[in-house]
C-alpha positions in Angstrom: 13.2 -13.6 -26.8 11.5 -17.0 -26.6 8.3 -17.6 -24.7 8.1 -20.6 -22.5 4.8 -22.0 -23.8 4.7 -25.0 -21.5 5.3 -22.9 -18.4 2.6 -20.4 -19.6 0.2 -23.3 -20.2 0.7 -24.6 -16.7 0.3 -21.1 -15.4 -3.1 -20.8 -17.2 -4.1 -24.1 -15.7 -3.1 -22.9 -12.2 -5.3 -19.8 -12.6 -8.4 -22.0 -13.8 -15.5 -2.8 24.4 -14.0 -1.5 27.1 -15.5 -2.4 30.5 -15.1 -0.5 33.8 -13.2 -2.4 36.5 -16.2 -3.2 38.7 -14.1 -5.4 41.0 -11.8 -2.4 41.8 -14.7 -0.1 42.3 -16.4 -2.6 44.7 -13.1 -3.0 46.5 -12.9 0.8 47.0 -16.5 1.0 48.3 -15.8 -1.9 50.7 -12.7 0.0 51.9 -14.8 3.1 52.5 -17.3 1.0 54.6 -14.6 -0.6 56.6 -13.1 2.8 57.3 -16.4 4.1 58.6 -16.9 1.1 60.9 -13.4 1.2 62.2 -13.3 5.0 62.8 -10.0 5.3 60.9 -8.2 8.5 60.3 -8.9 10.9 57.4 -5.7 9.8 55.7 -7.3 6.5 54.9 -10.2 8.4 53.3 -7.8 10.4 51.2 -6.1 7.2 50.1 -9.4 5.6 49.1 -10.4 8.8 47.3 -7.1 8.8 45.4 -7.6 5.2 44.4 -11.1 6.0 43.2 -9.7 9.0 41.2 -7.0 6.8 39.7 -9.7 4.3 38.7 -11.8 7.0 37.0 -8.7 8.4 35.3 -7.8 5.0 34.0 -11.3 4.4 32.7 -11.2 7.8 31.0 -7.8 7.2 29.3 -8.8 3.7 28.1 -12.2 5.0 26.9 -10.5 7.9 25.1 -8.2 5.5 23.3 -11.2 3.7 21.9 -13.8 6.5 21.6 -11.8 9.7 21.9 -10.7 12.4 19.5 -7.1 11.6 19.2 -5.4 10.9 15.8 -5.1 7.2 15.0 -4.7 4.9 12.1 -4.8 1.2 11.3 -4.6 -0.7 8.0 -7.1 -3.3 7.0 -7.5 -5.9 4.2 -10.8 -7.7 3.7 -11.9 -6.2 7.1 -9.0 -7.9 8.9 -6.5 -5.6 10.7 -3.0 -5.6 9.4 -0.4 -5.7 12.1 1.9 -7.7 14.2 3.9 -10.7 12.9 1.0 -12.4 11.0 0.1 -11.6 7.4 -3.5 -10.6 6.7 -5.0 -11.9 3.4 -5.0 -9.0 0.9 -5.8 -10.8 -2.4 -7.8 -13.9 -1.8 -8.0 -15.4 -5.3 -5.6 -15.9 -8.2 -3.5 -13.1 -9.5 -5.2 -11.1 -12.3 -2.6 -11.9 -14.9 0.9 -13.2 -15.3 3.6 -13.5 -17.8 6.6 -15.9 -18.0 9.3 -16.2 -20.6 12.9 -16.8 -21.2 15.8 -15.3 -23.1 18.5 -17.7 -24.3 22.2 -16.7 -24.5 24.1 -19.8 -25.5 23.6 -22.4 -22.9 22.2 -19.9 -20.4 18.5 -18.9 -20.2 17.2 -16.1 -18.2 13.7 -16.7 -17.0 11.3 -13.9 -15.9 7.9 -13.9 -14.1 5.5 -11.0 -13.9 2.2 -10.9 -12.0 -0.5 -8.4 -11.2 -2.5 -8.5 -8.0 -5.0 -6.1 -6.4 -3.7 -3.6 -3.9 -6.8 -4.2 -1.8 -6.2 -2.6 1.5 -7.3 0.6 3.1 -6.6 2.9 6.1 -9.0 3.3 9.0 -8.8 5.6 12.0 -9.6 9.1 13.2 -8.9 12.6 11.9 -7.3 11.3 8.8 -7.2 13.6 5.7 -5.3 11.5 3.2 -2.9 8.6 2.6 0.0 8.6 0.2 1.4 5.2 -0.9 4.9 4.8 -2.3 6.1 1.5 -3.7 9.6 0.0 -4.0 10.6 -3.0 -6.2 7.3 -3.0 -8.0 4.8 -0.5 -9.6 1.2 0.6 -9.2 -1.2 0.1 -12.1 -4.6 1.7 -12.5 -6.4 -0.6 -15.0 -9.3 1.8 -15.8 -6.8 4.4 -16.9 -4.8 2.0 -19.1 -5.2 -1.6 -20.2 -8.8 -1.9 -19.0 -10.1 1.5 -20.1 -12.6 -0.1 -22.4 -14.4 -1.5 -19.4 -15.1 1.8 -17.6 -18.8 1.8 -18.6 -19.2 -1.8 -17.6 -17.7 -1.2 -14.1 -18.6 2.5 -13.3 -18.0 2.2 -9.5 -14.5 0.8 -9.9 -13.7 3.4 -12.6 -15.0 6.2 -10.3 -12.8 4.9 -7.4 -9.8 5.0 -9.8 -10.7 8.6 -10.7 -10.5 9.7 -7.1 -6.8 8.8 -6.9 -4.7 11.9 -7.1 -1.0 13.0 -7.3 0.1 9.9 -9.2 3.8 9.9 -9.9 5.1 7.7 -12.8 7.8 5.2 -11.9 11.3 5.8 -13.2 11.8 2.0 -13.1 9.2 0.6 -15.5 8.6 -3.2 -15.7 8.6 -4.8 -19.1 5.1 -6.1 -19.5 2.8 -6.8 -22.5 -0.2 -5.9 -20.3 0.9 -2.4 -19.5 4.2 -0.9 -20.6 3.7 2.8 -20.0 1.3 3.8 -17.2 3.2 2.5 -14.3 3.4 4.5 -11.1 5.7 4.8 -8.0 3.2 6.6 -5.8 -0.3 8.0 -5.4 -2.5 9.8 -2.9 -6.1 9.2 -2.0 -8.3 11.0 0.5 -9.6 9.2 3.5 -13.2 9.4 2.4 -12.4 8.3 -1.2 -10.7 5.0 -0.4 -11.9 1.8 -2.1 -13.0 -0.6 0.7 -14.3 -3.4 -1.5 -13.7 -6.8 0.0 -12.4 -9.5 -2.4 -15.0 -12.2 -2.1 -14.7 -13.7 -5.5 -12.7 -13.8 -8.7 -14.8 -11.0 -10.3 -14.0 -8.6 -7.4 -10.3 -9.3 -7.9 -10.4 -9.0 -11.7 -12.1 -5.6 -11.5 -10.2 -3.9 -8.7 -9.2 -0.4 -9.6 -5.7 -0.3 -8.0 -3.1 -3.1 -8.6 0.5 -4.0 -8.1 2.7 -5.3 -10.9 5.7 -7.2 -9.7 8.5 -9.0 -11.4 11.2 -11.6 -10.7 14.1 -12.6 -12.9 16.5 -15.5 -12.5 19.2 -12.8 -12.7 18.0 -11.5 -9.3 19.4 -12.7 -6.0 17.1 -15.3 -4.6 16.8 -18.2 -2.1 17.8 -21.7 -3.0 14.2 -22.8 -2.5 13.1 -20.4 -5.3 15.9 -21.6 -7.7 14.7 -25.1 -7.1 11.1 -24.2 -7.7 12.0 -22.5 -11.0 14.0 -25.5 -12.1 11.1 -27.8 -11.2 8.6 -25.7 -13.0 10.7 -25.8 -16.2 11.0 -29.6 -16.0 7.2 -30.1 -15.8 4.9 -31.5 -13.2 1.3 -31.8 -12.1 -1.0 -28.7 -11.7 -0.6 -28.9 -7.9 3.2 -29.1 -8.2 3.2 -26.2 -10.6 1.0 -24.1 -8.3 3.4 -24.8 -5.4 6.3 -23.7 -7.6 4.5 -20.5 -8.5 3.7 -20.0 -4.8 7.5 -20.1 -4.0 8.2 -17.8 -6.9 5.5 -15.3 -5.9 6.6 -15.4 -2.3 10.2 -14.5 -3.4 8.8 -11.8 -5.7 6.5 -10.1 -3.2 9.0 -10.5 -0.4 11.1 -7.9 -2.2 8.2 -5.4 -2.4 7.7 -2.6 0.1 4.9 0.0 0.3 5.3 3.0 2.5 2.1 4.7 3.6 2.2 8.2 4.8 -0.9 9.3 6.7 -1.8 13.0 6.9 -4.2 14.1 9.6 -6.6 17.0 9.5 -4.1 19.2 11.4 -1.4 18.4 8.7 0.7 16.3 11.1 1.8 12.9 9.6 2.5 9.3 10.5 3.9 6.6 8.4 4.2 2.8 8.2 5.8 0.3 5.9 3.9 -2.7 4.5 5.4 -6.0 3.4 3.9 -8.8 1.3 4.1 -12.6 0.9 2.4 -15.4 -1.0 0.8 -17.4 1.8 -0.6 -20.4 0.0 -1.7 -21.8 -3.3 -4.2 -24.5 -4.3 -6.7 -25.1 -7.1 -9.7 -24.1 -5.0 -8.5 -20.8 -3.7 -5.8 -19.9 -6.1 -2.9 -17.8 -4.8 -3.3 -16.0 -1.4 -1.3 -12.8 -1.2 -0.8 -11.5 2.4 0.2 -8.1 3.8 1.6 -7.0 7.1 3.2 -3.9 8.7 7.0 -4.0 8.8 
């Protein structure tokens, strides 16, 4: 195996209320007044009463949806709701760590890229007991249980959050990584009350997050032509801004293959589930790489 020192050097550089419908209510009151003045039949009164009841029912239903007791869930990242077509920012700074290298076989060289990012999202809602996350095409890492164990005393809150994760299942598809080779996981469970809701406001928050994703991309994998061009350009050299854009394309390809399924268990033991997808949204020297998440 030969390490691509130039690529790694460029990589390191790149790292440096709901409202009642008043108008409808007033309309009903006016209809009542008109009925009294006109001496209309009782049937009109019944119609007005029915309309009023419908309005009250509608208010009750809408209010219950926001303030009621029904089961519900929504995923958030940095306080932004994850849903719809748009990606919400999950990791706002540069990836925690990365590796790149190449294996030469005659005239052919296989390039690989690994990267670690915080899995910084959480589930919000009502009557939720726990959430189980299962990942495909990547693995979960728990730094304070493995490569960052020596920092537990320095970051006790993050270490405590890591300890609250239960039912971790080791992955059968380990990713070759010098950072962490063994303690890689395919799924884990966390109780609703024990979730880590730390917002990533700076580089330190990201570096010390207790749950991460390790993903990998190899030039032996199927990929878009844009990604092949970015890899070729990265190997040929370029400015820091150009290298960052190349890595953005590579990371977008890499995380575009990753899926996380979240299974929500409510207090009555019923369940819901949702799939989460990821993308590298942007890259620049000021903000680093922005990893986004959305529901599939």
